[in-house]
C-alpha positions as CSV (number, residue, x, y, z in Angstrom):
1,X,-23.9,17.1,-8.4
2,X,-22.0,14.7,-10.7
3,X,-21.8,11.1,-9.9
4,X,-18.3,9.9,-8.9
5,X,-16.4,6.7,-8.2
6,X,-13.1,6.3,-6.3
7,X,-11.0,3.4,-7.7
8,X,-7.7,1.9,-6.4
9,X,-5.8,-1.3,-6.9
10,X,-5.3,-4.4,-4.7
11,X,-1.9,-3.1,-3.4
12,X,-3.9,-0.8,-1.1
13,X,-4.7,-3.9,1.0
14,X,-8.3,-3.0,1.8
15,X,-10.4,-5.7,3.3
16,X,-13.6,-6.8,1.6
17,X,-15.6,-5.2,4.5
18,X,-13.8,-1.9,4.1
19,X,-14.4,-1.9,0.3
20,X,-18.2,-2.5,0.8
21,X,-18.3,0.2,3.5
22,X,-16.5,2.8,1.5
23,X,-18.2,2.0,-1.8
24,X,-15.0,1.9,-3.8
25,X,-13.8,-0.3,-6.6
26,X,-10.6,-2.2,-6.4
27,X,-8.7,-3.5,-9.4
28,X,-7.2,-6.9,-8.7
29,X,-3.5,-7.2,-9.8
30,X,-1.8,-10.3,-11.0
31,X,0.9,-12.4,-9.4
32,X,2.6,-15.7,-10.5
33,X,3.5,-18.4,-8.1
34,X,4.5,-22.0,-8.9
35,X,4.0,-21.3,-12.7
36,X,0.4,-20.3,-12.2
37,X,-1.2,-16.9,-12.5
38,X,-3.6,-15.5,-9.9
39,X,-5.6,-12.3,-9.6
40,X,-5.2,-10.6,-6.1
41,X,-8.8,-10.3,-5.3
42,X,-9.3,-8.7,-1.8
43,X,-11.6,-11.6,-0.8
44,X,-8.9,-14.1,-1.6
45,X,-11.2,-16.1,-4.0
46,X,-8.3,-17.3,-6.1
47,X,-5.7,-17.6,-3.2
48,X,-6.0,-16.3,0.4
49,X,-3.3,-14.4,2.1
50,X,-2.7,-17.3,4.4
51,X,-2.2,-19.7,1.4
52,X,0.1,-17.3,-0.3
53,X,2.5,-16.9,2.7
54,X,2.4,-20.5,3.4
55,X,3.5,-21.2,-0.1
56,X,6.4,-18.6,0.4
57,X,7.5,-20.4,3.6
58,X,7.6,-23.7,1.5
59,X,10.0,-22.1,-0.9
60,X,7.8,-20.6,-3.6
61,X,9.2,-17.4,-5.2
62,X,6.3,-15.3,-6.6
63,X,6.5,-12.5,-9.1
64,X,4.1,-9.7,-10.1
65,X,2.9,-8.3,-13.4
66,X,1.5,-4.9,-14.4
67,X,-2.0,-3.7,-15.3
68,X,-2.0,-2.7,-19.1
69,X,-3.4,0.5,-20.5
70,X,-5.9,-1.5,-22.3
71,X,-7.1,-3.1,-19.1
72,X,-7.5,0.4,-17.5
73,X,-9.7,1.5,-20.4
74,X,-11.8,-1.6,-20.0
75,X,-12.3,-0.8,-16.3
76,X,-12.9,2.9,-16.5
77,X,-14.9,3.3,-19.7
78,X,-18.2,1.7,-18.5
79,X,-18.4,4.1,-15.7
80,X,-17.7,7.1,-17.9
81,X,-20.4,5.9,-20.2
82,X,-22.8,6.1,-17.2
83,X,-21.7,9.8,-16.7
84,X,-19.6,9.0,-13.6
85,X,-16.5,10.9,-12.8
86,X,-13.4,8.9,-11.8
87,X,-10.7,9.3,-9.2
88,X,-8.1,6.6,-9.4
89,X,-5.4,6.5,-6.6
90,X,-2.7,4.0,-7.4
91,X,0.4,2.2,-6.2
92,X,3.7,4.2,-6.0
93,X,5.2,5.0,-9.3
94,X,8.6,4.3,-7.9
95,X,7.6,0.7,-7.2
96,X,5.5,-0.1,-10.2
97,X,4.6,1.1,-13.7
98,X,0.9,1.1,-12.7
99,X,0.7,4.9,-12.5
100,X,2.4,5.4,-15.9
101,X,0.0,3.0,-17.7
102,X,-3.0,4.4,-16.0
103,X,-2.0,7.9,-17.3
104,X,-1.8,6.5,-20.9
105,X,-5.4,5.2,-20.5
106,X,-6.7,8.4,-19.0
107,X,-5.3,10.5,-21.8
108,X,-7.1,8.4,-24.2
109,X,-10.4,8.6,-22.3
110,X,-10.3,12.3,-21.8
111,X,-10.3,12.7,-25.5
112,X,-13.3,10.4,-25.9
113,X,-15.2,11.8,-22.8
114,X,-14.2,15.5,-22.6
115,X,-17.2,16.3,-20.3
116,X,-16.1,13.9,-17.6
117,X,-13.5,14.5,-14.8
118,X,-11.0,11.7,-14.8
119,X,-7.9,11.8,-12.5
120,X,-5.2,9.4,-11.8
121,X,-3.1,10.0,-8.7
122,X,0.3,8.5,-7.9
123,X,0.0,7.8,-4.1
124,X,3.8,7.4,-3.8
125,X,3.0,4.8,-1.2
126,X,2.3,1.0,-1.0
127,X,-0.4,-0.8,1.0
128,X,-2.6,1.3,3.4
129,X,-0.4,4.3,2.7
130,X,-2.3,4.3,-0.6
131,X,-5.4,3.4,1.3
132,X,-5.3,6.4,3.6
133,X,-5.4,8.8,0.6
134,X,-8.4,6.9,-0.7
135,X,-10.2,7.2,2.7
136,X,-9.6,10.9,3.0
137,X,-10.4,11.7,-0.6
138,X,-13.6,9.8,-0.3
139,X,-14.5,11.7,2.8
140,X,-14.0,15.1,0.9
141,X,-16.2,13.8,-2.0
142,X,-19.0,12.8,0.4
143,X,-18.8,16.3,1.9
144,X,-19.4,18.0,-1.5
145,X,-15.9,18.4,-2.9
146,X,-15.4,17.8,-6.7
147,X,-13.3,15.0,-8.1
148,X,-10.7,17.6,-9.1
149,X,-10.5,19.0,-5.6
150,X,-10.2,15.6,-4.0
151,X,-7.4,14.7,-6.5
152,X,-5.5,17.9,-5.7
153,X,-5.8,17.2,-2.0
154,X,-4.4,13.7,-2.5
155,X,-1.4,15.1,-4.5
156,X,-0.7,17.8,-1.9
157,X,-1.0,15.6,1.2
158,X,0.6,12.3,0.0
159,X,3.9,13.5,1.5
160,X,2.4,13.3,4.9
161,X,1.6,9.5,4.7
162,X,4.4,7.8,6.6
163,X,5.4,4.2,6.4
164,X,8.1,2.4,8.5
165,X,8.6,-1.3,8.0
166,X,10.9,-4.2,8.6
167,X,11.2,-7.7,7.1
168,X,12.1,-11.2,8.4
169,X,14.0,-12.5,5.5
170,X,16.5,-10.3,3.6
171,X,16.6,-12.6,0.6
172,X,13.3,-11.2,-0.8
173,X,14.7,-7.7,-0.7
174,X,17.8,-9.0,-2.4
175,X,15.6,-10.5,-5.3
176,X,14.0,-7.1,-5.8
177,X,17.4,-5.3,-5.9
178,X,16.8,-3.4,-2.6
179,X,19.9,-4.8,-1.0
180,X,23.0,-6.5,-2.3
181,X,23.6,-10.3,-2.2
182,X,26.5,-9.8,0.2
183,X,24.3,-7.6,2.5
184,X,21.7,-10.4,2.6
185,X,24.1,-13.1,3.3
186,X,26.0,-11.3,6.1
187,X,22.8,-9.8,7.4
188,X,21.1,-13.1,7.7
189,X,24.2,-14.6,9.4
190,X,24.2,-11.7,12.0
191,X,20.4,-11.6,12.5
192,X,20.2,-8.2,11.0
193,X,16.7,-6.8,10.3
194,X,16.6,-3.7,8.2
195,X,14.3,-0.9,9.0
196,X,13.0,0.9,5.9
197,X,10.8,3.9,5.2
198,X,9.1,5.4,2.0
199,X,10.7,8.6,0.9
200,X,9.1,11.6,-0.8
201,X,9.3,9.9,-4.2
202,X,7.7,6.8,-3.1
203,X,10.9,4.7,-3.0
204,X,11.8,2.2,-0.2
205,X,14.8,3.5,1.6
206,X,16.8,1.4,4.2
207,X,17.5,3.7,7.1
208,X,18.7,1.5,9.9
209,X,20.2,-2.0,10.6
210,X,18.8,-3.6,13.7
211,X,20.0,-6.8,15.3
212,X,17.1,-9.0,16.2
213,X,13.3,-9.2,15.3
214,X,11.9,-7.7,18.5
215,X,14.3,-4.8,18.3
216,X,13.3,-4.0,14.7
217,X,9.7,-4.0,15.8
218,X,10.5,-1.6,18.6
219,X,12.4,0.6,16.2
220,X,9.4,1.1,13.8
221,X,7.1,2.1,16.7
222,X,9.8,4.4,18.0
223,X,10.0,6.2,14.6
224,X,6.3,6.4,14.5
225,X,6.1,8.0,17.9
226,X,8.6,10.6,16.8
227,X,6.8,11.7,13.6
228,X,3.0,11.1,14.0
229,X,0.8,14.2,14.1
230,X,-2.6,14.5,15.8
231,X,-2.7,10.8,16.8
232,X,-6.0,11.5,18.7
233,X,-7.7,12.2,15.4
234,X,-6.5,9.2,13.4
235,X,-6.6,5.5,12.7
236,X,-3.2,4.0,12.4
237,X,-2.5,0.7,10.4
238,X,-0.3,-2.2,11.4
239,X,0.2,-4.3,8.2
240,X,1.7,-7.7,8.4
241,X,2.7,-10.7,6.3
242,X,1.1,-13.5,8.2
243,X,2.7,-12.5,11.5
244,X,-0.3,-11.8,13.8
245,X,1.6,-12.3,17.0
246,X,4.2,-9.8,16.1
247,X,1.4,-7.3,14.9
248,X,-0.3,-7.6,18.3
249,X,3.0,-6.9,19.9
250,X,3.4,-3.8,17.8
251,X,-0.2,-2.6,18.7
252,X,0.6,-3.0,22.4
253,X,3.8,-0.9,21.9
254,X,1.8,1.8,20.1
255,X,-0.8,1.9,22.9
256,X,2.0,2.4,25.5
257,X,4.0,5.0,23.5
258,X,1.0,6.8,21.8
259,X,-1.8,6.3,24.4
260,X,-4.0,8.9,22.8
261,X,-4.1,7.4,19.3
262,X,-7.8,7.2,18.2
263,X,-7.7,3.7,16.7
264,X,-5.4,0.9,15.6
265,X,-6.3,-1.6,12.8
266,X,-4.3,-4.7,12.0
267,X,-4.5,-6.0,8.5
268,X,-2.7,-8.2,6.0
269,X,-0.1,-7.2,3.5
270,X,-1.4,-8.9,0.4
271,X,0.4,-11.0,-2.2
272,X,1.4,-8.1,-4.6
273,X,3.6,-6.4,-2.0
274,X,4.3,-9.6,-0.1
275,X,5.9,-11.1,-3.3
276,X,8.7,-8.6,-2.8
277,X,9.0,-8.6,1.0
278,X,8.3,-12.1,2.0
279,X,6.3,-13.4,5.0
280,X,6.8,-11.6,8.3
281,X,6.8,-8.1,6.9
282,X,5.7,-5.6,9.5
283,X,4.7,-2.1,8.7
284,X,3.2,0.9,10.5
285,X,1.2,3.4,8.4
286,X,-0.1,6.8,9.6
287,X,-0.4,10.5,8.9
288,X,2.8,12.3,10.2
289,X,5.4,14.9,9.6
290,X,6.3,15.5,6.0
291,X,8.7,12.9,4.4
292,X,12.1,14.4,4.7
293,X,14.3,12.0,2.6
């Protein structure tokens, strides 16, 4: 049986403990804050999640950069030289050029290493939506599937990964062009908290306007309860931007509305996604009914 390695990027928001347990490789992505560049290592060696969100609360406006094709070649090639097949599951192509650039690198490497299986998969998700595909594909590989079979599974099942989220500050969505300046201004004055989901193409789509933070948290759990499938068989993820009290509130709601859910994990949304959503983002991620928009 061929050796294999599953690789993802730091937007998947895996913890260091999960990375070690799964045996995956995570590519740290870059972000810039206060005129300094950092790599988003999952262990926070250059900047922790807490430090990042504290800087945002103090007025810092971070930006992010892209992984280049050359960098992908540098990461993938040593494994190929060791006769290891690669499955790379990456950040949504609708939100980043990461997938496109990885494809350029893979096309070059396939010519150089024709005997190896090298696949790059557009997760069409951010955060642990990407991570869920990694976990399931890895389970297939450990049970004897080929890298090609695991890649095909990820492509065919990414439409069942569901994400609902809300944010605390509309100005960060305005910066990213997700809402208009006028909507951000009046929404902020009225206490409006948008609820968004990820559509079949991996885009962020505003679906509801909710007045009040608590009500927006209630809404994302309601939408989850309506669309989750086989909760007794899956771990659901609550991802937050340094808002642990709200995350625990969401966890309690899930336990009440979906009492048979197998497990609930609460984790940070890291700096790459957090740069575009701000502190206070709250997201529920799970396997559910097919994305319908």
